[in-house]
C-alpha positions in Angstrom: -23.4 14.8 -14.4 -22.7 15.2 -10.7 -25.8 14.6 -9.1 -25.1 15.6 -5.4 -23.9 19.0 -5.8 -21.3 18.9 -3.3 -17.8 20.7 -3.4 -14.8 18.4 -3.3 -11.8 18.9 -0.8 -8.7 17.0 -0.2 -6.9 17.3 3.1 -4.1 15.0 4.4 -2.0 14.7 7.5 1.6 14.4 8.4 2.2 10.7 7.0 2.7 11.3 3.2 2.3 14.9 2.4 4.1 14.8 -0.9 1.7 12.3 -2.2 -1.3 14.1 -1.4 0.1 17.2 -3.2 0.9 14.8 -6.4 -2.9 13.5 -6.2 -4.2 17.2 -5.8 -2.1 18.2 -8.9 -3.6 15.3 -10.7 -7.0 16.6 -9.8 -6.4 20.1 -11.0 -6.9 21.5 -7.1 -5.4 23.0 -4.3 -4.6 20.8 -1.1 -7.2 21.9 1.9 -5.8 24.2 4.2 -5.1 22.7 7.6 -2.8 22.2 10.1 -1.9 18.8 12.1 0.7 19.7 14.9 1.1 18.1 18.6 0.8 19.4 22.0 3.9 19.7 24.3 2.7 16.3 25.6 2.4 14.8 22.3 -1.1 14.6 21.8 -2.7 15.3 18.1 -3.6 18.8 17.5 -5.8 19.8 14.4 -6.8 22.8 12.7 -9.1 23.3 9.9 -8.9 26.4 8.1 -11.6 26.6 5.6 -15.3 25.4 5.5 -16.0 22.0 4.7 -19.9 22.1 5.3 -21.9 20.0 2.7 -18.4 19.2 0.9 -16.8 15.7 -0.2 -14.2 15.7 1.9 -11.3 13.2 1.1 -8.4 12.6 3.9 -5.2 11.4 2.7 -3.0 9.4 5.4 -1.1 6.2 5.4 -1.1 4.7 8.8 2.6 3.8 8.5 5.6 4.8 10.9 5.0 6.2 13.6 1.9 3.8 13.2 -0.3 5.0 16.1 0.6 9.0 15.7 -0.7 8.9 12.4 -3.6 6.6 13.0 -4.7 9.1 15.5 -4.2 11.8 13.1 -6.5 10.1 10.8 -9.1 9.2 13.3 -9.3 13.1 14.7 -9.4 14.6 11.4 -12.5 12.6 10.5 -14.0 13.8 13.8 -13.2 17.4 13.0 -14.4 17.0 9.7 -17.5 15.7 10.9 -18.2 17.8 13.5 -17.7 20.8 10.8 -20.7 19.1 9.1 -18.8 17.7 6.1 -21.1 16.0 3.4 -19.4 12.8 3.2 -15.7 11.8 4.4 -13.6 9.4 2.4 -10.8 8.0 4.5 -8.0 7.6 1.3 -5.4 5.3 3.3 -2.4 4.6 0.5 -1.1 2.0 3.2 -3.3 0.6 6.0 -1.4 -0.5 9.0 -2.2 -3.4 11.7 -3.4 -5.5 8.3 -1.3 -8.3 9.0 -3.3 -8.8 12.3 -6.3 -9.9 10.6 -7.2 -13.3 12.3 -6.3 -15.3 15.7 -3.2 -17.1 14.8 -2.6 -18.4 18.3 -5.0 -18.1 21.7 -5.4 -14.7 23.0 -4.5 -13.1 20.0 -5.9 -10.0 19.1 -7.7 -8.8 15.6 -6.0 -5.8 15.3 -7.4 -4.7 11.7 -11.1 -5.6 12.5 -10.4 -2.9 15.8 -8.9 -0.4 13.9 -11.7 -0.6 11.5 -14.1 -0.1 14.0 -12.2 3.2 15.0 -12.0 4.7 11.5 -16.0 4.0 11.3 -16.8 5.1 14.8 -14.8 8.4 14.1 -17.4 9.1 11.5 -15.7 7.8 7.9 -18.6 7.4 5.3 -15.9 5.2 2.7 -12.4 4.1 2.7 -10.2 4.4 -0.3 -6.9 2.3 0.3 -4.5 0.0 -1.9 -3.2 -3.8 -1.5 -4.7 -4.8 1.8 -2.7 -7.6 3.3 -5.7 -9.3 3.4 -8.3 -8.8 1.1 -10.9 -10.1 3.6 -10.2 -6.8 5.8 -12.7 -5.1 3.4 -15.5 -7.1 5.4 -14.5 -5.8 8.7 -15.9 -2.1 7.9 -19.6 -1.5 7.9 -19.3 1.0 5.1 -17.6 0.7 1.5 -13.8 0.2 1.2 -12.5 0.1 -2.5 -9.0 -1.6 -2.4 -7.0 -0.5 -5.3 -4.5 -2.8 -7.0 -1.2 -1.7 -7.1 0.1 -4.8 -9.5 -1.3 -3.1 -12.5 1.1 0.0 -11.7 3.9 -2.5 -11.9 2.9 -4.2 -14.8 2.8 -1.4 -16.8 6.5 -0.9 -15.7 7.7 -4.2 -16.8 5.8 -4.4 -19.7 7.6 -1.5 -21.2 11.2 -3.1 -20.0 10.7 -6.6 -20.7 7.6 -6.7 -22.9 4.7 -9.4 -22.4 5.0 -12.9 -23.5 9.0 -12.9 -22.7 9.6 -16.5 -22.5 13.0 -15.2 -20.5 11.2 -13.8 -17.6 9.1 -15.4 -14.7 7.3 -14.0 -12.2 8.0 -15.4 -8.3 5.6 -15.8 -5.6 7.9 -14.8 -2.1 5.3 -17.3 -0.4 2.5 -19.4 -0.8 -0.1 -16.8 0.6 0.7 -14.1 -2.3 0.1 -16.7 -5.1 -3.4 -15.4 -6.0 -1.8 -11.6 -6.3 1.1 -12.7 -8.2 -0.9 -15.0 -10.6 -3.0 -12.4 -11.6 0.5 -10.2 -12.3 1.9 -12.7 -14.1 -1.1 -13.7 -16.4 -1.5 -9.6 -17.2 2.2 -9.7 -18.7 1.6 -13.2 -20.0 4.6 -14.7 -18.3 4.9 -17.8 -16.1 5.2 -18.0 -12.5 7.1 -20.0 -9.8 6.7 -20.1 -5.9 8.9 -20.0 -2.9 7.7 -22.2 -0.4 8.9 -21.2 3.2 8.3 -21.7 6.9 7.7 -18.9 9.1 9.4 -19.8 12.7 8.0 -16.3 14.1 7.2 -12.7 13.0 9.7 -11.2 10.7 11.8 -14.1 10.2 11.7 -16.9 7.6 13.2 -20.2 6.8 13.5 -20.7 2.7 12.2 -24.6 2.3 11.7 -25.3 -1.5 11.1 -23.5 -4.9 8.3 -24.7 -6.9 8.9 -24.1 -10.6 12.3 -23.8 -12.8 13.8 -20.6 -13.1 17.2 -21.9 -14.5 18.8 -19.4 -16.8 15.6 -16.7 -16.3 15.1 -13.3 -15.4 13.0 -13.7 -12.2 10.6 -10.5 -10.9 9.7 -11.2 -7.1 6.2 -9.5 -6.4 5.1 -9.2 -2.6 2.9 -6.4 -0.9 4.9 -5.4 1.7 8.6 -5.0 2.4 9.1 -4.6 6.4 12.5 -6.4 7.7 13.2 -7.2 4.0 14.3 -10.8 5.7 11.5 -12.8 3.5 12.0 -10.9 0.3 15.9 -11.2 0.3 15.7 -14.7 1.5 13.4 -15.8 -1.6 15.8 -13.6 -3.7 18.8 -16.0 -2.4 16.6 -19.0 -3.1 15.6 -18.0 -6.9 19.3 -17.1 -7.4 21.2 -20.2 -5.6 18.6 -22.8 -5.5 16.8 -22.4 -8.9 19.8 -20.9 -11.0 18.1 -17.5 -11.9 19.8 -15.3 -14.3 19.1 -12.2 -12.4 16.2 -10.8 -9.9 14.0 -8.0 -10.0 11.6 -7.3 -7.3 8.5 -5.0 -6.4 6.5 -4.6 -3.9 3.3 -2.0 -3.0 4.2 -0.8 0.9 8.1 -0.3 1.7 7.6 -0.1 5.3 11.6 -0.6 5.2 11.9 -1.4 9.0 15.4 -2.3 11.0 18.1 -4.1 8.8 16.0 -3.8 5.4 18.2 -1.4 3.9 21.2 -3.2 4.7 19.6 -6.6 3.9 18.5 -5.0 0.1 22.0 -3.2 -0.2 23.7 -7.0 0.1 21.2 -9.0 -1.5 21.3 -10.5 -5.2 18.1 -8.1 -5.8 18.9 -6.1 -8.8 16.6 -3.5 -8.3 13.4 -3.2 -5.5 10.5 -1.0 -7.1 8.3 0.4 -4.4 5.0 2.2 -4.9 4.7 5.7 -2.6 2.0 4.5 -0.3 4.9 5.0 2.2 7.5 7.8 2.0 11.2 6.8 2.2 12.3 6.4 5.9 14.1 9.9 6.8 16.4 8.0 9.3 17.7 5.7 6.8 20.5 6.1 4.2 19.6 6.1 0.4 19.7 2.9 -1.0 20.3 2.9 -4.9 18.7 -0.4 -5.4 15.3 1.3 -4.2 13.4 3.0 -6.9 9.9 4.4 -6.3 6.8 4.8 -8.7 4.1 7.0 -8.3 0.3 5.9 -7.3 -0.8 9.4 -7.4 -2.7 8.9 -10.6 -4.7 6.0 -9.6 -5.9 7.4 -6.4 -6.7 10.8 -8.4 -8.7 8.6 -11.0 -10.6 7.0 -8.0 -11.4 9.9 -6.1 -12.6 11.9 -9.2 -15.1 8.8 -9.9 -16.0 8.3 -6.2 -16.9 12.5 -6.1 -18.8 11.9 -9.2 -20.3 8.9 -8.3 -19.3 6.7 -11.5 -18.2 3.0 -11.5 -14.7 2.8 -10.2 -14.6 -1.1 -11.3 -12.4 -0.3 -14.2 -9.7 0.8 -12.2 -9.8 -2.9 -11.0 -9.7 -4.5 -14.4 
């Protein structure tokens, strides 16, 4: 029973319209009628062509490349819906940009994740729905409810079909110590042992592999990460698992495929058999296709979360 009596509307910006369309398909409804363009000087222009007064509005927009343009689109869309008297506004952000700047790593560093959280809240969002925040504590940067969905469940279902559960010939590997908790949950779900690649990062987007914790010799290994940006860390970890650890073969998966700079070339040249990504970020249009990279859909997970938020029922089972 829906107590609030509001109608639901789903809108999207330019960052990932294909995912928004698929989410609407899962919800058996049409995507909201709006246009998101730009003025001649590059300023964002939003027009909403249907009434949203009193409605439960969901805005699907990843803050991926071009990050600042997509972020401004999201903020202005939220503002437009608020000024049009929407009943409730949920920002559905499959990929939350600026999440890697979540603390002061050195003197005079900004905490950009907190700033973005403040902007989204000030724009008028009532709730945020996202997936695999780079740091879970970012949920605390918001003064509104945040639901952080887990992409590992989608990967677990996929690999369970391929390798089965409790397979002693397969191991899950964390590409760094920071991902250990995420990888441990993933490995327990599949009943697999895990190993950890210990590395030292000298500067952003560069890392040096130092040690491998755990025996992976002769095993099929699955590397799990949350973000693949330039792919240096992931490919370096795969190389360590293969050459230092003596693994039989290496698969990799990550929730967000940013794929900046030389990422595609590095993945092509790496020992990774296949890299699975989720469609929180679309494949970059300016890059050649890479046969090693495959995508899994997040639409059903987001659609279920949206349905539960709209119906005001528990969303906790999605995280189990």
